[in-house]
Rosetta silent file (secondary structure, phi, psi, omega in degrees, C-alpha in Angstrom):
SEQUENCE: MATHTVPETYRNAAVAHVMVDGAAGAIGFYAEAFGAEELFRIDGPDGRVLHAEVSVQGSTVMLGDAEGPLFSAPTTIGSTTVGLHVFVEDVDGLADRAVAAGAELLQPPADQFHGDRTAMLRDPYGHVWVFLTRVEELTAAEVVRRAQELVRGA
SCORE:     score description
SCORE:     0.000 S_00000001
   1 L     0.000  132.388 -179.091  -26.591  -13.628  -25.388 S_00000001
   2 L   -74.584  146.109  175.865  -28.122  -10.751  -23.380 S_00000001
   3 L   -96.134  130.485  176.705  -26.549   -7.322  -23.519 S_00000001
   4 L  -106.890  131.876 -178.784  -25.814   -5.651  -20.192 S_00000001
   5 L   -66.418  -28.300  174.975  -25.530   -1.870  -20.140 S_00000001
   6 L  -126.925  106.684 -179.483  -22.807   -2.130  -17.481 S_00000001
   7 L   -59.509  146.316 -178.655  -20.624   -5.239  -17.847 S_00000001
   8 H   -54.362  -36.819  179.988  -19.973   -7.100  -14.594 S_00000001
   9 H   -56.603  -32.397 -174.312  -16.232   -6.447  -14.983 S_00000001
  10 H  -109.929    4.716 -176.444  -16.842   -2.704  -14.663 S_00000001
  11 L   -62.226  135.190  175.306  -19.844   -2.668  -12.314 S_00000001
  12 L    58.933   37.776 -179.434  -19.574   -0.177   -9.440 S_00000001
  13 L  -149.514  148.584  164.856  -16.173    1.116  -10.509 S_00000001
  14 L   -96.511  111.437 -172.838  -14.488    3.942  -12.288 S_00000001
  15 L   -81.823  123.355  177.407  -12.107    1.929  -14.435 S_00000001
  16 L   -69.381  139.452  173.726   -8.619    3.385  -14.685 S_00000001
  17 E  -126.508   95.087 -173.830   -7.209    3.746  -18.181 S_00000001
  18 E   -90.883  143.891  178.937   -3.515    4.431  -17.702 S_00000001
  19 E  -110.303  134.371 -177.384   -1.238    5.706  -20.401 S_00000001
  20 E  -137.632  162.598  167.399    2.397    4.668  -20.477 S_00000001
  21 L   -93.929  111.808 -178.140    5.436    4.784  -22.704 S_00000001
  22 L    94.226   53.669 -175.550    5.975    1.126  -23.531 S_00000001
  23 H   -60.571  -36.031  179.174    2.613   -0.467  -22.769 S_00000001
  24 H   -60.916  -42.766  177.079    3.731   -3.942  -23.881 S_00000001
  25 H   -65.895  -37.476  179.385    6.522   -3.814  -21.298 S_00000001
  26 H   -64.131  -39.903  178.442    4.121   -2.485  -18.671 S_00000001
  27 H   -60.102  -44.563  177.760    1.780   -5.436  -19.242 S_00000001
  28 H   -62.991  -42.108  178.456    4.693   -7.802  -18.643 S_00000001
  29 H   -63.603  -45.075 -178.952    5.757   -5.866  -15.541 S_00000001
  30 H   -62.914  -33.843  176.482    2.234   -5.873  -14.101 S_00000001
  31 H   -66.246  -46.468 -178.469    2.064   -9.649  -14.613 S_00000001
  32 H   -69.647  -46.776 -172.771    5.380  -10.188  -12.843 S_00000001
  33 H   -80.012  -40.523 -172.272    4.977   -7.599  -10.083 S_00000001
  34 H  -112.670   -2.192 -176.166    1.256   -7.698   -9.334 S_00000001
  35 L    73.106   22.910 -177.831    0.213  -11.071  -10.708 S_00000001
  36 L   -65.065  147.189  175.654   -1.864   -9.305  -13.372 S_00000001
  37 E  -111.361  125.343  176.562   -3.575  -11.382  -16.019 S_00000001
  38 E   -72.004  123.196  179.519   -3.760   -9.942  -19.531 S_00000001
  39 E   -86.019  -45.603  172.865   -7.402  -10.033  -20.604 S_00000001
  40 E  -169.327  165.871 -177.976   -6.840   -8.817  -24.168 S_00000001
  41 E  -147.610  140.582  173.631   -4.719   -6.477  -26.253 S_00000001
  42 E  -117.921  111.290  179.285   -5.159   -4.521  -29.479 S_00000001
  43 E   -93.094  143.958  174.600   -1.847   -3.734  -31.130 S_00000001
  44 L   -82.831  169.881 -178.499   -1.437   -1.036  -33.754 S_00000001
  45 L   -63.714  -21.634  179.945    0.392   -1.619  -37.044 S_00000001
  46 L   -90.889    3.627  179.705    3.497    0.032  -35.549 S_00000001
  47 L    90.946   -8.260  178.013    3.571   -2.392  -32.596 S_00000001
  48 L   -74.775  152.251  178.654    2.280    0.115  -30.074 S_00000001
  49 E   -85.373  115.303  177.331   -0.544   -0.987  -27.810 S_00000001
  50 E   -74.681  -41.668 -179.903   -3.718    0.859  -28.790 S_00000001
  51 E  -161.225  139.171  174.208   -5.708   -0.670  -25.935 S_00000001
  52 E  -147.185  159.925  174.518   -5.251   -3.511  -23.474 S_00000001
  53 E  -134.235  137.228  175.674   -6.918   -4.693  -20.307 S_00000001
  54 E  -126.373  157.020  176.791   -5.384   -6.522  -17.378 S_00000001
  55 E  -118.068  127.425  173.906   -6.895   -7.911  -14.211 S_00000001
  56 E  -111.395  101.643 -177.749   -5.166   -7.568  -10.851 S_00000001
  57 L    47.427   44.605  175.682   -6.962   -9.979   -8.519 S_00000001
  58 L    94.878  -11.110  177.568  -10.275   -9.180  -10.184 S_00000001
  59 E   -93.530  124.263 -177.990   -9.775   -5.430  -10.624 S_00000001
  60 E   -86.829  134.695  174.205   -9.696   -4.384  -14.260 S_00000001
  61 E  -128.332  130.375  175.418   -7.214   -1.758  -15.452 S_00000001
  62 E   -94.001  149.065  176.422   -7.123   -0.484  -19.026 S_00000001
  63 E  -155.167  163.288  177.805   -3.860    0.703  -20.546 S_00000001
  64 E  -168.823  170.866  175.935   -2.207    1.747  -23.749 S_00000001
  65 E   -71.993  135.892 -177.804    0.716    3.628  -25.180 S_00000001
  66 L   -64.485  138.618  177.543    0.431    7.358  -24.529 S_00000001
  67 L  -126.521  100.478  179.258   -0.576    9.498  -27.475 S_00000001
  68 L   -71.358  164.017    2.308    0.085   13.207  -26.915 S_00000001
  69 L   -87.565   -7.000 -176.679   -1.052   15.879  -26.639 S_00000001
  70 L   -68.300  -43.169 -178.553   -4.269   14.518  -25.116 S_00000001
  71 L  -124.273  134.379  175.636   -2.586   11.820  -23.001 S_00000001
  72 L  -124.925  149.503  175.139    0.909   11.826  -21.540 S_00000001
  73 L   -79.227  146.888  178.551    2.749    9.161  -19.598 S_00000001
  74 H   -55.048  -33.021 -178.815    3.739   10.085  -16.019 S_00000001
  75 H   -67.193  -24.283  179.592    7.402    9.621  -16.932 S_00000001
  76 H   -84.245  -23.099 -179.975    7.176   12.429  -19.502 S_00000001
  77 H  -105.485   -6.614  175.709    5.610   14.934  -17.097 S_00000001
  78 L    80.614    8.369  177.024    7.558   13.893  -13.995 S_00000001
  79 L  -165.584  179.084  175.642    4.537   13.099  -11.825 S_00000001
  80 L  -135.403  152.199 -179.940    1.108   11.546  -11.820 S_00000001
  81 L  -104.785    1.779 -175.117   -2.260   12.963  -10.816 S_00000001
  82 L  -133.560  137.642  169.381   -3.898    9.623  -10.021 S_00000001
  83 E  -107.986  133.350 -178.556   -3.253    6.864   -7.516 S_00000001
  84 E   -94.480  115.064 -179.625   -4.598    3.446   -8.451 S_00000001
  85 E   -99.360  126.633 -179.901   -6.228    1.684   -5.467 S_00000001
  86 E  -136.303  125.429  174.448   -6.619   -2.089   -5.698 S_00000001
  87 E   -80.465  133.646 -179.062   -7.824   -4.443   -2.977 S_00000001
  88 L  -133.470  165.140 -178.535   -5.810   -7.664   -2.825 S_00000001
  89 L   -70.417  -37.509 -173.456   -5.753  -10.781   -0.659 S_00000001
  90 L  -141.227   90.539 -176.032   -2.216  -10.266    0.748 S_00000001
  91 H   -63.077  -36.246 -179.878   -0.811   -6.749    0.580 S_00000001
  92 H   -64.461  -47.096  179.342    2.473   -7.753    2.245 S_00000001
  93 H   -63.994  -40.622  179.283    3.151  -10.536   -0.233 S_00000001
  94 H   -65.591  -41.175  179.096    2.196   -8.363   -3.191 S_00000001
  95 H   -61.988  -44.470  177.977    4.475   -5.534   -2.011 S_00000001
  96 H   -60.170  -45.585 -179.398    7.407   -7.942   -1.673 S_00000001
  97 H   -62.085  -43.703 -177.296    6.719   -9.382   -5.127 S_00000001
  98 H   -66.747  -42.500  178.675    6.402   -5.936   -6.717 S_00000001
  99 H   -63.304  -42.386  178.188    9.640   -4.628   -5.176 S_00000001
 100 H   -61.335  -29.635 -179.561   11.485   -7.750   -6.342 S_00000001
 101 H   -85.018  -10.749  177.498   10.179   -7.049   -9.869 S_00000001
 102 L   119.733    5.511  176.369   11.398   -3.429   -9.796 S_00000001
 103 L   -75.163  151.084  176.079    8.624   -1.343   -8.239 S_00000001
 104 E   -92.577  123.632  179.065    9.659    1.466   -5.887 S_00000001
 105 E   -80.710  112.841  179.740    8.239    1.068   -2.385 S_00000001
 106 E   -90.305  -37.844  175.967    6.872    4.479   -1.360 S_00000001
 107 E  -142.182  121.580 -179.917    5.120    3.317    1.830 S_00000001
 108 E   -68.455  161.227  179.300    5.644   -0.140    3.319 S_00000001
 109 E   -55.565  133.196  178.888    2.623   -2.226    4.338 S_00000001
 110 E  -157.143  147.914  175.236    0.985   -0.868    7.487 S_00000001
 111 E   -71.029  138.745 -176.655   -2.406   -0.995    9.169 S_00000001
 112 L  -116.739  162.094 -178.486   -4.372    2.213    8.619 S_00000001
 113 L   -58.933  -25.571 -175.116   -7.109    4.026   10.554 S_00000001
 114 L   -86.226    5.393  174.779   -9.678    3.112    7.876 S_00000001
 115 L    92.946    8.423  179.444   -9.419   -0.620    8.569 S_00000001
 116 E  -118.250  148.168  169.641   -7.145   -1.563    5.691 S_00000001
 117 E   -94.732  126.574 -172.954   -3.521   -2.618    5.579 S_00000001
 118 E  -127.591  155.342  170.709   -1.958   -0.651    2.737 S_00000001
 119 E  -138.556  144.439  179.250    1.260   -0.363    0.759 S_00000001
 120 E  -120.389  130.391 -177.943    2.096    2.312   -1.806 S_00000001
 121 E  -133.897  154.391  172.012    4.361    1.616   -4.784 S_00000001
 122 E  -114.023  128.027  178.248    5.482    3.384   -7.962 S_00000001
 123 L   -81.489  165.184 -178.850    5.835    1.240  -11.061 S_00000001
 124 L   -63.494   -9.134 -179.089    8.691    1.828  -13.539 S_00000001
 125 L   -98.437    3.600  173.721    6.186    3.590  -15.833 S_00000001
 126 L    96.721   -3.572 -178.879    5.486    6.328  -13.257 S_00000001
 127 L   -86.105  141.790  178.885    2.099    5.218  -11.918 S_00000001
 128 E   -99.608  128.982 -178.505    1.461    5.115   -8.167 S_00000001
 129 E  -116.147  133.860  172.992   -0.416    2.075   -6.866 S_00000001
 130 E  -114.279  112.745  178.597   -2.030    1.738   -3.454 S_00000001
 131 E  -100.260  139.474 -174.318   -2.697   -1.892   -2.603 S_00000001
 132 E  -134.034  144.495  169.953   -5.044   -2.648    0.271 S_00000001
 133 E  -127.688  123.931  179.879   -6.137   -5.668    2.275 S_00000001
 134 E   -67.786  126.427  178.682   -9.179   -5.246    4.526 S_00000001
 135 L  -118.569  -13.142 -177.112   -8.266   -6.187    8.108 S_00000001
 136 L  -152.754  128.531  177.310  -11.150   -4.608   10.021 S_00000001
 137 L   -84.110  124.085 -178.528  -14.769   -3.900    9.092 S_00000001
 138 L  -129.478  152.274  171.852  -15.725   -0.354   10.105 S_00000001
 139 L   -79.698  162.267  176.564  -18.732    1.877    9.624 S_00000001
 140 H   -59.782  -38.868  179.589  -18.274    5.145    7.748 S_00000001
 141 H   -62.224  -38.620  179.371  -18.868    6.988   11.030 S_00000001
 142 H   -68.590  -38.814  177.161  -16.050    5.050   12.699 S_00000001
 143 H   -62.216  -45.362  178.989  -13.661    5.830    9.829 S_00000001
 144 H   -61.943  -44.634 -179.616  -14.517    9.537   10.092 S_00000001
 145 H   -60.607  -46.040  179.820  -14.083    9.489   13.875 S_00000001
 146 H   -64.381  -40.237  178.723  -10.685    7.814   13.602 S_00000001
 147 H   -62.853  -43.157  179.264   -9.586   10.215   10.867 S_00000001
 148 H   -63.316  -40.043  176.903  -10.554   13.208   12.970 S_00000001
 149 H   -62.917  -41.754  179.668   -8.638   11.812   15.946 S_00000001
 150 H   -62.748  -45.118 -178.662   -5.610   11.270   13.722 S_00000001
 151 H   -65.784  -37.501  179.251   -5.739   14.810   12.357 S_00000001
 152 H   -77.474  -11.955 -178.445   -6.105   16.270   15.860 S_00000001
 153 L    78.762   22.258 -177.533   -3.237   14.138   17.103 S_00000001
 154 L   -76.677    0.000    0.000   -5.398   12.435   19.703 S_00000001
């Protein structure tokens, strides 16, 4: 078997590695709320998740139980510094499913200037997710033009 320096799963992406308190529960929540598929998990002798990977409609997310002081879960610090963006086939359906599973809807699905329909949710572990479905193909110049119009209030 050939070795690839960048596995296809991670090609052209900065792969999020989220830290949570209760990673085993988070894996179950992500499966229920987002339709995530557990790819694999490495449990420690104490039952904590040392490392796991899940796929949300083809996007890989790494996760594990937080180990301070280097890594803290968002719930312990009261906020998060990262939003996880994932493109999905049906943002409206995913948002409904996630809310039914216990996610907090921060922004309901809506068409955006950049050509995507987006919804923003917070999971029970404190992470903010932005789910997107492409509804319009735009050039970078068109996105910039629309953003500038939006900022100017045009």
